[in-house]
C-alpha positions in Angstrom: 98.1 -121.7 -38.6 95.0 -119.8 -37.5 94.8 -116.0 -38.0 96.9 -114.3 -35.3 95.3 -112.0 -32.7 96.1 -108.3 -33.0 98.4 -108.5 -29.9 100.4 -111.3 -31.7 100.8 -109.0 -34.7 102.2 -106.0 -32.8 105.9 -107.1 -32.5 106.1 -108.4 -36.1 104.5 -105.2 -37.4 107.0 -103.1 -35.4 110.0 -105.2 -36.8 108.7 -104.9 -40.3 108.3 -101.2 -40.0 111.9 -100.9 -38.8 113.1 -102.1 -42.2 111.3 -99.2 -44.0 111.2 -95.5 -43.8 107.4 -95.5 -43.9 104.7 -98.0 -44.8 101.1 -97.6 -45.7 98.6 -99.9 -44.0 98.0 -102.1 -47.0 101.7 -102.8 -47.4 101.8 -104.7 -44.0 99.4 -107.4 -45.2 101.5 -109.5 -47.6 104.8 -109.7 -45.7 103.0 -110.4 -42.4 100.8 -113.0 -44.0 103.9 -114.7 -45.3 105.5 -114.5 -41.8 102.4 -116.1 -40.2 102.1 -118.6 -43.1 98.5 -117.8 -43.7 96.5 -119.5 -46.5 94.5 -117.8 -49.1 91.4 -119.0 -47.4 92.5 -117.4 -44.1 93.4 -114.2 -45.8 89.9 -113.9 -47.3 88.1 -114.6 -44.1 85.9 -111.7 -43.0 84.1 -110.7 -39.8 81.0 -110.0 -41.9 80.0 -109.9 -45.6 80.2 -106.0 -45.7 83.4 -105.6 -43.7 87.1 -105.9 -44.5 89.1 -109.1 -44.0 89.8 -110.3 -40.5 93.6 -110.3 -40.8 93.7 -106.8 -42.3 91.5 -105.5 -39.5 93.7 -107.0 -36.9 96.8 -105.4 -38.4 95.0 -102.1 -38.2 94.3 -102.6 -34.5 97.9 -103.8 -33.8 99.2 -100.5 -35.4 96.6 -98.5 -33.4 97.9 -99.9 -30.1 101.5 -99.4 -31.2 100.8 -95.8 -32.0 98.9 -95.3 -28.7 102.0 -96.4 -26.8 104.1 -94.1 -29.0 106.1 -96.9 -30.5 104.8 -96.0 -33.9 104.1 -92.6 -35.5 101.6 -91.6 -38.2 103.3 -88.8 -40.2 100.3 -88.6 -42.5 97.0 -90.4 -43.2 97.3 -94.1 -43.6 101.1 -94.1 -43.3 103.2 -95.4 -40.4 106.7 -94.9 -39.2 108.6 -96.4 -36.3 109.5 -94.0 -33.5 112.8 -93.7 -31.7 111.1 -95.3 -28.7 109.9 -98.1 -31.0 113.4 -98.8 -32.1 114.5 -99.4 -28.6 111.8 -102.0 -28.2 112.8 -104.1 -31.2 114.7 -106.6 -29.1 111.7 -107.1 -26.7 109.6 -110.3 -26.7 106.0 -110.3 -27.6 104.9 -110.5 -24.0 107.2 -107.6 -23.1 105.7 -105.5 -25.9 102.2 -106.3 -24.9 102.8 -105.6 -21.2 104.4 -102.2 -22.1 101.4 -101.3 -24.3 99.0 -102.3 -21.6 100.8 -100.2 -19.0 100.7 -97.2 -21.4 97.0 -97.7 -21.9 96.4 -97.7 -18.2 98.3 -94.4 -17.8 96.4 -92.7 -20.6 92.9 -94.0 -19.5 93.0 -94.6 -15.8 89.8 -96.6 -15.8 91.2 -99.2 -18.3 92.3 -101.6 -15.6 88.9 -101.4 -13.9 87.2 -102.0 -17.2 89.3 -105.1 -17.8 88.4 -106.5 -14.4 84.7 -105.8 -15.0 84.5 -107.2 -18.6 83.8 -110.7 -17.4 80.8 -109.6 -15.4 79.2 -107.6 -18.3 76.4 -108.9 -20.4 77.0 -109.6 -24.1 75.0 -106.4 -24.8 77.3 -104.4 -22.5 80.4 -105.9 -24.0 79.1 -104.9 -27.5 78.6 -101.3 -26.4 82.0 -101.2 -24.7 83.6 -102.4 -27.9 81.7 -99.8 -29.9 83.1 -97.0 -27.6 86.6 -98.3 -28.0 86.3 -98.3 -31.7 84.8 -94.8 -31.7 87.7 -93.5 -29.5 90.3 -94.9 -31.9 88.5 -93.1 -34.8 88.6 -89.9 -32.8 92.4 -90.3 -32.5 92.7 -91.0 -36.2 90.7 -87.9 -37.0 92.9 -85.6 -35.0 96.1 -87.3 -36.3 94.9 -86.7 -39.9 94.1 -83.1 -39.3 97.5 -82.5 -37.8 99.0 -83.9 -41.0 97.2 -81.2 -43.0 98.1 -77.5 -43.5 96.6 -74.8 -41.4 94.7 -73.5 -44.4 93.2 -76.9 -45.0 92.1 -76.9 -41.3 90.4 -73.6 -41.7 88.5 -74.9 -44.7 87.6 -78.0 -42.7 86.1 -76.2 -39.7 84.0 -74.0 -42.0 82.7 -77.2 -43.8 81.9 -78.7 -40.3 79.8 -75.7 -39.3 77.9 -75.9 -42.6 77.4 -79.6 -41.9 76.0 -78.7 -38.5 73.4 -76.5 -40.1 74.9 -73.0 -40.2 74.8 -71.0 -43.3 72.9 -73.6 -45.4 74.3 -75.1 -48.5 74.3 -72.1 -50.8 77.7 -71.8 -52.5 79.7 -68.7 -51.7 78.1 -67.9 -48.3 81.4 -68.7 -46.6 84.5 -66.6 -46.7 87.6 -68.1 -45.3 90.9 -66.3 -45.0 94.1 -66.3 -42.9 96.1 -63.6 -41.2 93.4 -60.9 -41.6 92.5 -59.3 -38.3 92.7 -62.5 -36.3 89.6 -64.1 -38.1 90.1 -67.3 -40.0 86.6 -67.8 -41.3 83.2 -66.3 -41.5 79.9 -68.2 -41.9 76.3 -67.1 -42.0 74.4 -67.9 -38.8 71.4 -68.8 -40.9 70.4 -69.2 -44.5 69.2 -65.6 -44.9 72.5 -64.3 -43.5 70.8 -62.2 -40.7 73.8 -62.9 -38.5 77.4 -64.0 -38.9 79.7 -66.2 -36.9 83.4 -65.5 -37.0 85.8 -68.4 -36.7 89.3 -68.8 -35.3 91.0 -72.2 -36.1 94.2 -73.3 -34.4 95.8 -76.5 -35.7 98.0 -77.1 -32.6 99.8 -80.2 -31.3 97.9 -81.9 -28.6 100.1 -80.6 -25.8 100.0 -77.0 -27.0 97.1 -75.7 -25.0 95.3 -72.5 -25.8 95.9 -69.7 -23.4 93.6 -66.9 -22.1 95.6 -64.4 -24.1 94.7 -66.1 -27.4 91.0 -65.9 -26.5 91.4 -62.3 -25.6 92.9 -61.5 -29.0 90.1 -63.3 -30.7 87.5 -61.3 -28.7 89.4 -58.1 -29.8 89.2 -59.3 -33.4 85.5 -59.8 -33.0 85.1 -56.3 -31.7 87.1 -55.0 -34.7 84.5 -56.4 -37.1 81.6 -55.4 -34.8 80.6 -59.0 -34.1 79.6 -60.5 -30.8 79.6 -64.2 -31.8 82.6 -66.4 -32.4 83.7 -70.0 -32.4 87.3 -70.9 -31.4 88.3 -74.3 -32.6 91.5 -76.2 -31.9 93.0 -79.6 -32.3 94.5 -79.3 -28.8 92.8 -78.1 -25.6 92.3 -75.0 -23.5 93.9 -73.8 -20.3 91.5 -73.4 -17.4 92.0 -69.6 -17.4 91.0 -69.5 -21.1 87.8 -71.4 -20.4 87.0 -69.2 -17.4 87.5 -66.1 -19.5 85.3 -67.2 -22.3 82.5 -68.3 -19.9 82.7 -64.9 -18.2 82.3 -62.7 -21.3 79.3 -60.3 -21.1 79.7 -58.4 -24.4 80.3 -61.4 -26.7 79.6 -65.1 -26.9 82.7 -67.3 -27.8 82.2 -71.0 -28.1 85.3 -73.1 -27.4 85.7 -76.4 -29.2 88.7 -78.6 -28.3 90.2 -81.5 -30.2 88.1 -84.2 -28.7 84.9 -82.3 -29.2 86.0 -81.5 -32.7 86.6 -85.1 -33.5 83.2 -86.0 -32.0 81.4 -83.4 -34.2 83.2 -84.6 -37.3 82.2 -88.2 -36.5 78.6 -87.3 -35.5 77.9 -85.2 -38.6 79.7 -87.6 -41.0 82.2 -85.1 -42.4 84.7 -87.1 -44.3 83.3 -90.3 -42.8 81.6 -93.3 -44.3 79.7 -96.1 -42.6 81.8 -99.2 -42.5 79.4 -101.6 -41.0 75.8 -101.6 -39.6 74.9 -104.2 -37.0 71.2 -104.7 -36.4 70.2 -106.3 -33.2 66.6 -107.4 -32.7 64.6 -108.3 -29.6 61.3 -110.1 -29.2 58.2 -107.9 -29.3 56.5 -108.6 -26.0 53.2 -107.2 -27.1 53.1 -109.5 -30.1 53.9 -112.7 -28.2 51.6 -111.8 -25.2 48.6 -111.5 -27.6 49.0 -115.1 -28.7 46.6 -117.4 -26.9 48.2 -120.1 -24.8 46.8 -123.5 -25.4 
């Protein structure tokens, strides 16, 4: 048979996961390949010479959608586990699983339905950019999931490395001091290579629904005052309450930059921290000047 689509893999992947405590992504490939009776030739098929196999990629996307609908959990990087909700869906048909996931996607991204309706009217170039944005959004989710599986200390080290990658402090070893539970400051980084100024960091590795309150920002501002600093960065994997944002924006004696989970993931992606280029697609167009200069016969 032909290689199944990712939406055809979802239910078999969920059923396979129900037989195990946890499974790493690679462990899905062999049993699912046997279930779909795929040949060696089909298993080696790739989307492009420098990319992974098509079937493996589709398994990854099937698991992504299962996780987005909370039918599957990711207790740590690259490892999957069926959720209690997922267990209740084991008796569902493939169509029922897919309809449920589609409904959850519409709830989480209100413009999804409109995007589906507009996809047929988009140009190939617009479709390509839409697909790129979807892939990037899934990577943002993976970044935060992975951070949440790490310890608070590891998160503090990560945000210091990120600020260095963004150009603060340079690359000289030893310019960053990171510590926990010491006056409400989780890290210090030089504002410039010479160390003429310092930026103090607060890093909160919170679950997505645990929003940062105004009181926590006030405590951080107090900690800055204690070390005679007027510049700070508050970074979280979750988000901020409206009152916290208003308070930070209204400060007159200090500057506190708030970075939420989505912006954090975007920065990590943009600055390539812990990232690697999987594939580069080069699209060319005709050079109008070149062709216009050619004489017509």
